[in-house]
C-alpha distance (Angstrom), angle and dihedral (degrees) to the residues before:
residue distance angle dihedral
X1 . . .
X2 3.82 . .
X3 3.77 114.8 .
X4 3.81 125.1 -153.3
X5 3.75 120.8 -113.2
X6 3.81 94.3 -93.1
X7 3.75 94.6 42.0
X8 3.77 94.8 45.1
X9 3.74 99.2 51.0
X10 3.86 89.1 43.9
X11 3.76 88.1 54.7
X12 3.74 94.5 49.0
X13 3.83 90.2 49.7
X14 3.87 90.6 51.6
X15 3.80 93.2 49.7
X16 3.84 90.2 48.2
X17 3.80 90.2 50.2
X18 3.74 90.4 53.3
X19 3.85 91.9 45.6
X20 3.79 88.4 -128.1
X21 3.87 113.8 157.2
X22 3.76 108.5 -116.4
X23 3.79 146.1 165.8
X24 3.81 121.6 -128.6
X25 3.79 131.7 -167.4
X26 3.80 124.0 -171.4
X27 3.82 123.8 -168.4
X28 3.84 114.3 -134.4
X29 3.74 92.0 -100.6
X30 3.79 93.6 37.8
X31 3.71 92.9 -127.1
X32 3.84 90.6 120.0
X33 3.74 119.6 47.4
X34 3.82 132.7 172.8
X35 3.84 122.0 -162.3
X36 3.66 123.3 167.3
X37 3.88 140.0 150.2
X38 3.69 112.9 -96.5
X39 3.89 90.7 -125.5
X40 3.86 88.3 57.3
X41 3.88 97.9 50.2
X42 3.76 117.6 125.6
X43 3.82 117.2 -117.5
X44 3.85 89.0 -112.3
X45 3.87 93.8 63.0
X46 3.76 111.2 82.8
X47 3.76 130.7 171.7
X48 3.68 144.2 178.0
X49 3.81 128.0 -167.2
X50 3.78 104.9 176.4
X51 3.86 103.4 -65.6
X52 3.80 94.7 -8.1
X53 3.84 107.3 95.8
X54 3.67 139.1 144.7
X55 3.82 100.5 -153.9
X56 3.84 135.9 59.1
X57 3.75 121.9 -96.9
X58 3.90 113.1 -104.4
X59 3.64 128.1 -164.0
X60 3.82 122.2 -141.2
X61 3.77 109.8 -109.4
X62 3.77 100.7 174.0
X63 3.73 139.5 57.0
X64 3.79 119.4 -101.1
X65 3.68 138.3 -155.7
X66 3.77 126.1 -148.4
X67 3.80 131.3 178.1
X68 3.90 131.4 170.1
X69 3.77 133.1 -158.6
X70 3.85 106.0 -161.1
X71 3.70 124.3 -165.9
X72 3.85 112.9 -86.3
X73 3.71 119.6 -90.9
X74 3.80 90.4 -119.5
X75 3.79 92.0 57.1
X76 3.84 90.3 43.8
X77 3.84 90.8 49.8
X78 3.80 93.0 52.2
X79 3.71 91.6 57.5
X80 3.86 93.6 40.5
X81 3.87 92.0 53.4
X82 3.94 89.4 49.1
X83 3.83 86.8 55.2
X84 3.84 90.3 50.5
X85 3.80 90.3 53.3
X86 3.87 89.5 52.7
X87 3.84 89.7 48.4
X88 3.75 92.5 50.9
X89 3.78 89.4 47.9
X90 3.88 88.5 56.8
X91 3.79 92.8 -117.5
X92 3.89 92.9 120.1
X93 3.84 135.0 4.5
X94 3.84 97.0 -165.9
X95 3.79 127.5 18.4
X96 3.85 129.7 179.7
X97 3.64 105.2 -136.4
X98 3.87 117.1 -162.8
X99 3.77 140.1 179.9
X100 3.82 136.2 -174.8
X101 3.79 119.8 -115.8
X102 3.90 126.8 -161.5
X103 3.91 110.4 -128.3
X104 3.71 135.2 -178.8
X105 3.75 130.1 -151.5
X106 3.84 137.7 160.2
X107 3.86 85.8 -128.1
X108 3.73 123.8 82.8
X109 3.78 124.3 -136.5
X110 3.83 94.8 -93.7
X111 3.81 92.1 51.6
X112 3.81 91.5 47.5
X113 3.73 91.1 51.0
X114 3.78 93.9 46.0
X115 3.84 93.0 52.7
X116 3.78 100.7 36.4
X117 3.78 116.7 109.9
X118 3.79 111.6 -141.6
X119 3.85 142.5 126.0
X120 3.83 94.8 -121.0
X121 3.74 121.0 34.8
X122 3.80 136.4 167.9
X123 3.80 135.2 -175.1
X124 3.80 118.2 -171.5
X125 3.76 119.9 -170.5
X126 3.79 96.8 -60.5
X127 3.86 89.7 -61.9
X128 3.73 104.4 98.9
X129 3.87 142.9 -14.6
X130 3.81 137.9 -164.8
X131 3.73 130.6 -163.8
X132 3.76 98.7 -172.6
X133 3.90 130.5 -179.6
X134 3.73 93.2 -162.0
X135 3.89 127.1 91.3
X136 3.67 117.1 -151.0
X137 3.87 103.7 -164.1
X138 3.79 136.1 -31.5
X139 3.66 126.4 -162.9
X140 3.79 123.4 -156.6
X141 3.76 121.7 173.8
X142 3.81 101.3 -35.3
X143 3.80 98.4 -31.0
X144 3.79 123.0 101.6
X145 3.94 119.0 -161.9
X146 3.75 131.2 -173.9
X147 3.77 127.7 -169.5
X148 3.89 112.1 -158.1
X149 3.77 111.4 -160.6
X150 3.89 116.8 -149.3
X151 3.80 126.7 154.7
X152 3.73 129.3 47.9
X153 3.89 132.8 -169.3
X154 3.70 137.5 164.7
X155 3.71 105.1 -93.1
X156 3.85 92.1 -145.5
X157 3.86 92.9 61.8
X158 3.90 112.7 107.5
X159 3.72 111.5 -90.2
X160 3.84 89.6 -2.0
X161 3.83 97.0 164.8
X162 3.76 93.0 48.9
X163 3.82 92.8 45.0
X164 3.85 94.5 52.8
X165 3.79 92.8 44.0
X166 3.80 93.7 48.3
X167 3.79 94.5 42.2
X168 3.94 105.9 115.2
X169 3.83 94.7 -155.0
X170 3.87 91.4 50.1
X171 3.77 89.2 47.8
X172 3.75 94.2 51.4
X173 3.74 91.5 47.7
X174 3.76 92.7 49.4
X175 3.82 94.2 45.5
X176 3.84 90.1 53.0
X177 3.82 94.0 50.6
X178 3.86 90.2 45.2
X179 3.86 88.9 53.7
X180 3.72 91.1 46.7
X181 3.79 94.1 51.0
X182 3.85 91.3 44.8
X183 3.90 87.2 57.2
X184 3.89 90.2 46.8
X185 3.76 92.1 53.0
X186 3.75 88.8 47.9
X187 3.77 89.9 62.0
X188 3.69 93.2 60.9
X189 3.83 104.0 26.0
X190 3.81 147.3 18.1
X191 3.80 139.2 -120.8
X192 3.80 92.3 42.3
X193 3.77 115.3 -168.4
X194 3.88 141.5 164.3
X195 3.76 106.2 -117.8
X196 3.80 96.4 -177.5
X197 3.75 127.1 9.7
X198 3.83 124.7 -151.5
X199 3.82 102.3 -19.6
X200 3.79 118.4 171.6
X201 3.85 128.6 -124.1
X202 3.76 129.3 -176.1
X203 3.82 118.6 -134.1
X204 3.75 131.2 -176.5
X205 3.89 113.9 -113.4
X206 3.72 111.3 -178.3
X207 3.80 109.2 -77.9
X208 3.73 92.4 -7.6
X209 3.80 140.6 54.1
X210 3.79 126.3 -123.3
X211 3.72 132.4 -159.2
X212 3.84 115.6 -139.7
X213 3.75 123.9 -165.3
X214 3.87 117.8 -142.1
X215 3.84 141.3 169.7
X216 3.68 133.0 -154.3
X217 3.78 121.5 -135.5
X218 3.85 125.6 178.9
X219 3.84 139.7 -170.6
X220 3.74 136.7 179.5
X221 3.82 117.3 -111.1
X222 3.80 129.1 -154.9
X223 3.79 113.6 -93.3
X224 3.82 90.7 -111.3
X225 3.85 95.1 61.7
X226 3.80 93.5 119.1
X227 3.80 88.0 65.9
X228 3.85 93.3 56.7
X229 3.81 104.0 38.7
X230 3.87 92.8 130.4
X231 3.87 92.6 47.8
X232 3.82 89.4 48.4
X233 3.84 93.3 50.5
X234 3.76 91.4 45.9
X235 3.88 91.2 55.3
X236 3.83 92.9 47.8
X237 3.78 100.5 44.3
X238 2.91 141.6 133.0
X239 3.75 95.3 39.2
X240 3.91 112.6 -105.7
X241 3.87 90.6 -136.6
X242 3.78 91.8 66.4
X243 3.81 100.0 39.2
X244 3.87 110.1 35.4
X245 3.72 138.6 -140.2
X246 2.95 137.8 -21.6
X247 3.74 83.2 26.6
X248 3.79 104.0 -150.8
X249 3.85 98.3 49.9
X250 3.72 92.9 38.9
X251 3.78 91.2 55.1
X252 3.82 88.3 53.1
X253 3.78 90.3 53.8
X254 3.82 92.8 47.3
X255 3.78 90.0 55.1
X256 3.82 91.3 50.4
X257 3.86 94.7 45.3
X258 3.67 108.3 39.3
X259 3.77 113.8 80.0
X260 3.88 98.6 -147.2
X261 3.83 143.8 44.0
X262 3.85 111.7 -91.1
X263 3.75 89.4 -154.5
X264 3.80 107.9 173.9
X265 3.76 93.4 -11.9
X266 3.79 109.7 110.8
X267 3.85 88.8 13.2
X268 3.77 124.6 120.7
X269 3.84 136.0 -107.0
X270 3.67 130.7 178.8
X271 3.83 149.1 149.9
X272 3.77 131.2 -118.5
X273 3.85 109.2 -159.6
X274 3.86 95.6 -167.4
X275 3.83 92.6 -89.1
X276 3.85 109.7 32.4
X277 3.63 135.3 32.6
X278 3.98 129.7 -146.5
X279 3.74 128.3 -178.3
X280 3.74 143.3 173.6
X281 3.79 138.6 -155.3
X282 3.78 110.9 -115.8
X283 3.77 100.0 -122.4
X284 3.78 122.8 135.2
X285 3.77 86.4 53.9
X286 3.83 135.7 174.0
X287 3.67 131.1 176.5
X288 3.82 138.6 178.1
X289 3.79 119.3 -118.1
X290 3.77 119.6 178.5
X291 3.78 92.6 -24.6
X292 3.85 91.9 -48.3
X293 3.69 127.5 110.2
X294 3.97 119.6 -127.8
X295 3.75 127.4 -170.9
X296 3.65 122.7 -159.2
X297 3.78 123.3 -155.0
X298 3.93 142.6 146.4
X299 3.75 145.8 144.8
X300 3.77 145.4 -135.6
X301 3.83 124.4 -70.9
X302 3.72 125.0 -155.4
X303 3.83 134.1 167.1
X304 3.84 88.3 -90.1
X305 3.80 97.4 49.0
X306 3.80 121.1 125.8
X307 3.79 114.7 -137.7
X308 3.81 95.5 -141.5
X309 3.84 94.1 48.0
X310 3.77 92.5 49.1
X311 3.74 92.2 46.5
X312 3.76 90.0 51.7
X313 3.80 92.0 48.0
X314 3.88 89.1 53.1
X315 3.79 86.6 54.8
X316 3.67 96.6 43.3
X317 3.89 90.7 56.0
X318 3.97 89.4 61.2
X319 3.77 102.6 90.4
X320 3.82 146.8 109.2
X321 3.80 111.7 -113.1
X322 3.78 99.9 -139.5
């Protein structure tokens, strides 16, 4: 079922060349890849990319319970301080630090997936789900667009939008990711430009609402891009918004610092419908391990980051979006 890096991107290229609509899933490190025609998908693989979906809408008709047991602040702070050492040494400027959190609910993964409200959703065979607010790239005609998301604040705080947009730490973090994604699109396309810079969207996060800050960056692709979808995705992944900058050295630091395997968390999934491509970053992610639910979350660290604020952000991102 899972293809290797080489097999996976080759399969994606072949499906694109044939103009066959297909679903693809990439693990964070790209060592596990799924690529299969939409007509051949098993019933226990379901997706949603905005209005594209292969399952009926379901309304939640029962109450739910949800609790979380995040890593201790002391453990978080130890990793946080290690990242600051790397930043001061010039090895990274922005790094997305993540942890896994045991969670409990009276709902199973399929129920959570069915009821969750999000633009990008994936359910894979009872193993994992995501209900992500973040696009990765979309391609329409010969234009590729990416939408890096950096900056989160509780929407109910006084003057929340003004506060997040005027926060110098958040601004610096966002500028670095926009610059990274401009460079990434420049690898596969031309005429790169920032169409929208730091716009704010509201998302439901359990009992509270969050404001998330995004930008839109576009580039022109060669007319034969459909023949090279796998190659294109390989060059662009993993997503800069969930690694950091510079990407290569930052990924190395992540691998040394995080005490677990991200797996499919912060990977990418998407659909090519024969003409257009849509994809999302697999954040807001839950998986089942040995009968237990695990939630994975994190946030970007810069030289100006505050450990308590970042720890609280990690916890705030652990929710069910009902």
